[in-house]
C-alpha atoms as one frame of an Amber mdcrd trajectory, in Angstrom:
protein
 -41.879 -12.894   9.569 -42.045 -11.940   5.939 -39.025 -11.621   3.765 -39.405
  -7.808   3.104 -39.547  -7.125   6.879 -36.543  -9.347   7.517 -34.631  -7.560
   4.756 -35.607  -4.176   6.181 -34.422  -5.160   9.616 -31.148  -6.425   8.112
 -30.597  -3.027   6.439 -31.324  -1.151   9.617 -28.945  -3.330  11.612 -26.303
  -2.952   8.949 -26.735   0.847   9.038 -26.464   0.900  12.812 -23.249  -1.278
  12.838 -21.763   0.913  10.051 -22.608   4.094  11.969 -21.028   2.775  15.155
 -17.921   1.689  13.316 -17.612   5.040  11.608 -17.937   6.937  14.877 -15.336
   4.698  16.537 -12.979   5.311  13.613 -13.657   9.075  13.319 -13.360  10.067
  16.958  -9.634   9.322  17.403  -8.911  11.112  14.164 -10.974  14.090  15.140
  -9.114  14.161  18.460  -5.809  14.064  16.665  -7.026  16.858  14.244  -7.994
  19.059  17.218  -4.573  18.386  18.805  -2.844  19.854  15.770  -4.650  23.161
  16.416  -3.944  23.177  20.152  -2.012  26.129  21.566   0.640  24.901  23.950
   0.185  26.121  27.568  -3.378  27.292  27.075  -6.375  25.095  27.655  -8.898
  25.388  24.848  -6.756  27.678  22.859  -6.538  27.034  19.107  -3.920  28.231
  16.628  -2.630  27.665  13.131   1.038  28.174  14.064   1.793  24.492  13.918
   0.661  24.442  10.240   2.497  27.635   9.419   5.674  26.268  10.990   5.885
  23.585   8.255   6.408  26.223   5.616   8.398  28.670   7.743  11.959  29.054
   6.246  13.422  29.462   9.710  12.200  25.967  10.628  13.713  24.295   7.524
  16.377  22.443   9.458  13.848  21.173  11.969  11.673  19.454   9.364  14.381
  18.734   6.862  14.770  15.103   8.090  11.013  14.558   7.812  10.857  15.714
   4.193  14.001  13.697   3.453  12.339  10.635   5.001   9.245  11.199   2.855
  11.305  11.434  -0.284  13.125   8.323   0.630   9.866   6.419   1.310   8.541
   7.517  -2.017  11.753   6.253  -3.690  11.379   2.984  -1.920   7.710   2.739
  -3.054   8.792   3.303  -6.643  11.375   0.510  -6.518   9.010  -1.777  -4.764
   6.294  -1.296  -7.261   8.869  -1.942  -9.934   9.687  -5.282  -8.309   5.981
  -6.139  -8.214   5.567  -5.252 -11.903   8.691  -6.956 -13.105   8.806 -10.054
 -10.973   5.408 -10.877  -9.399   3.109 -10.098 -12.408   5.108 -12.029 -15.033
   5.440 -14.967 -12.527   1.763 -15.234 -11.886   0.896 -14.902 -15.593   3.495
 -17.537 -16.548   2.258 -19.879 -13.841  -1.343 -19.484 -14.996  -0.530 -20.034
 -18.641   2.204 -22.627 -18.552   2.692 -24.132 -15.063  -0.736 -24.407 -13.330
   0.572 -27.262 -11.168   2.792 -24.946  -9.202   0.010 -22.455  -8.491  -0.539
 -23.745  -4.943   3.243 -23.523  -4.190   3.480 -20.019  -5.493   0.414 -18.965
  -3.434   2.028 -20.458  -0.227   5.305 -18.589  -0.912   3.462 -15.279  -1.569
   1.277 -15.542   1.559   4.057 -16.859   3.830   5.189 -13.345   5.084   1.705
 -12.938   6.686   2.454 -15.826   9.075   5.906 -14.552  10.200   6.098 -11.413
  12.433   7.920  -8.502  10.886  10.440  -8.428  13.666  11.431 -11.987  13.122
  11.856 -11.163   9.219  14.054  -8.230  10.130  16.351 -10.436  12.257  16.865
 -12.473   9.051  17.313  -9.458   6.904  20.215  -8.019   9.084  22.920 -10.459
   7.822  21.574 -10.259   4.341  21.746  -6.477   4.301  25.379  -6.602   5.305
  26.033  -8.222   1.969  23.636  -5.866   0.192  25.352  -2.797   1.749  28.707
  -4.082   0.618  27.537  -4.599  -2.977  24.962  -1.749  -3.468  25.685   0.646
  -0.585  23.316   1.728   2.223  21.080   4.038   0.139  17.456   3.997   1.385
  16.135   2.584  -1.808  17.834  -0.729  -1.064  15.135  -1.262   1.563  12.801
  -2.062  -1.296  14.165  -5.627  -1.396  13.138  -6.258   2.133   9.863  -4.308
   1.911   9.079  -6.228  -1.299   8.826  -9.385   0.885   6.534  -7.683   3.377
   4.185  -6.383   0.632   4.175  -9.678  -1.313   0.840 -10.958   0.126  -0.895
  -7.625  -0.390   0.249  -7.356  -4.003  -0.419 -11.044  -4.736  -4.093 -11.135
  -3.719  -5.635  -8.473  -6.085  -3.638  -9.762  -9.042  -4.540 -13.419  -8.369
  -8.181 -12.422  -7.754  -8.205 -10.687 -11.129  -6.621 -13.709 -12.804  -9.152
 -16.060 -11.170 -12.075 -13.844 -12.430 -10.757 -14.274 -16.033  -9.992 -17.333
 -18.002  -6.806 -16.020 -19.477  -5.935 -19.459 -20.774  -8.959 -19.278 -23.108
  -8.143 -15.637 -24.020  -4.575 -16.506 -24.914  -5.636 -19.502 -26.962  -8.228
 -17.367 -28.832  -5.539 -14.734 -29.484  -3.144 -17.339 -30.811  -5.786 -18.749
 -33.065  -6.111 -15.274 -34.612  -2.336 -15.160 -35.332  -0.914 -13.451 -32.268
   2.480 -14.519 -30.921   3.424 -15.050 -27.284   4.524 -11.407 -26.726   1.352
  -9.986 -28.337  -0.816 -12.340 -26.225   0.720 -11.066 -23.015   1.008  -7.470
 -23.909  -2.209  -6.872 -25.853  -4.609  -9.455 -24.285  -3.593 -10.579 -20.882
  -2.157  -7.416 -19.261  -5.005  -5.115 -20.335  -7.467  -7.458 -18.694  -5.434
  -7.545 -15.518  -5.036  -3.759 -15.170  -7.431  -3.522 -12.155  -5.560  -6.157
 -10.189  -2.233  -4.661 -11.118  -3.217  -1.102 -10.165  -4.781  -2.298  -6.867
  -1.510  -4.120  -6.078   0.551  -1.047  -6.807  -1.665   1.180  -4.666  -1.560
  -1.320  -1.724   2.179  -1.471  -2.119   2.554   2.277  -1.853   0.270   2.334
   1.190   2.301  -0.408   3.007   5.623   1.244   2.134   4.481   4.596   3.550
   3.514   2.979   6.807   6.483   0.688   7.155   8.633   1.403  10.328  10.148
  -1.805  11.673  12.455  -2.663   8.840  13.752   0.846   8.488  14.313   1.212
  12.236  16.235  -2.115  12.580  18.271  -1.402   9.520  18.991   2.169  10.480
  17.556   3.804   7.372  15.714   7.207   7.294  12.159   6.802   5.996   8.924
   8.719   6.527   7.899   6.672   9.601  11.374   6.725  11.283  11.622  10.539
  10.775   8.144  10.975  12.057   9.000   9.095  15.187  12.140  11.244  15.756
  10.176  14.408  15.151   7.488  13.372  17.671  10.041  13.637  20.401  10.560
  17.404  19.804   7.431  18.580  17.961   4.440  16.338  18.583   2.004  18.791
  16.870   3.740  18.754  13.468   4.184  14.973  13.813   0.476  14.665  14.286
  -0.174  16.786  11.205   1.985  14.574   9.067   0.385  11.463  10.575  -3.091
  12.761   9.533  -1.694  13.536   6.078  -0.367   9.971   5.769  -3.753   8.535
   6.880  -5.558  10.737   4.430  -3.230   9.505   1.640  -3.818   5.923   2.458
  -7.575   6.530   2.670  -7.508   8.112  -0.790  -5.553   5.114  -2.111  -8.175
   2.693  -0.695 -10.954   4.810  -2.294  -8.991   4.465  -5.639  -8.870   0.736
  -5.107 -12.604   0.592  -4.581 -13.280   2.615  -7.607 -10.918   0.427  -9.727
 -12.825  -2.601  -8.417 -16.238  -1.309  -9.420 -15.072   0.342 -12.693 -16.564
  -1.076 -15.884 -15.447   0.239 -19.227 -18.296   1.583 -21.308 -19.055  -0.160
 -24.537 -20.136   1.908 -27.511 -23.022   0.663 -29.452 -22.018  -1.144 -32.607
């Protein structure tokens, strides 16, 4: 069989697999979307009342916990992103520039949370958070310290992949040969070249935080997912609406990651 024919069959097979996967992914979401329009007690009846109830002032107390949980999750996401930017990024850059021998050890530590079930990690977090609550209080944002451990592998991979694609050692040495000091090398040479990996890590961190339930439930904190679970017991329709909204937000974040990965800055002609 000739190579063009084989390539054509490969494209057809890939298209068929992609179409099947898209249908399998879209059907549950479509069913969930139709459920949000369902009129209780009437088979086949559709209504917008569930959407209007979200903005109804008389229902403010009903959904107040959900909006508070969303605000708490966004606050946790901000603190977790700050942890990634202030701790993980400098550590990876420093290891690459100064201590390449410990690269494997850092990688093992960053990927370790993937091998441990979240429930097991939470059991370890419980006594730790007794101390944290005594020192910093029980505000929801303190969950960022635990969630930061969960998101560590997801934040590590894009940054490390970006570092591996660039020889930042050569870049830093070239900058130093031109008179730049250590701070200028990191701030003006290394970090701009790592912006795609850093942005991807931040977007993945936000996506993981918005979907995190186990840690918040075990540590009795109100987040978007715990509030969504409680709301589901009384109003499954609005719970389904917010679930779809969360999925849409994560999907947009993934699209942004894909765009960042394929982005190439334009170069003006000299």
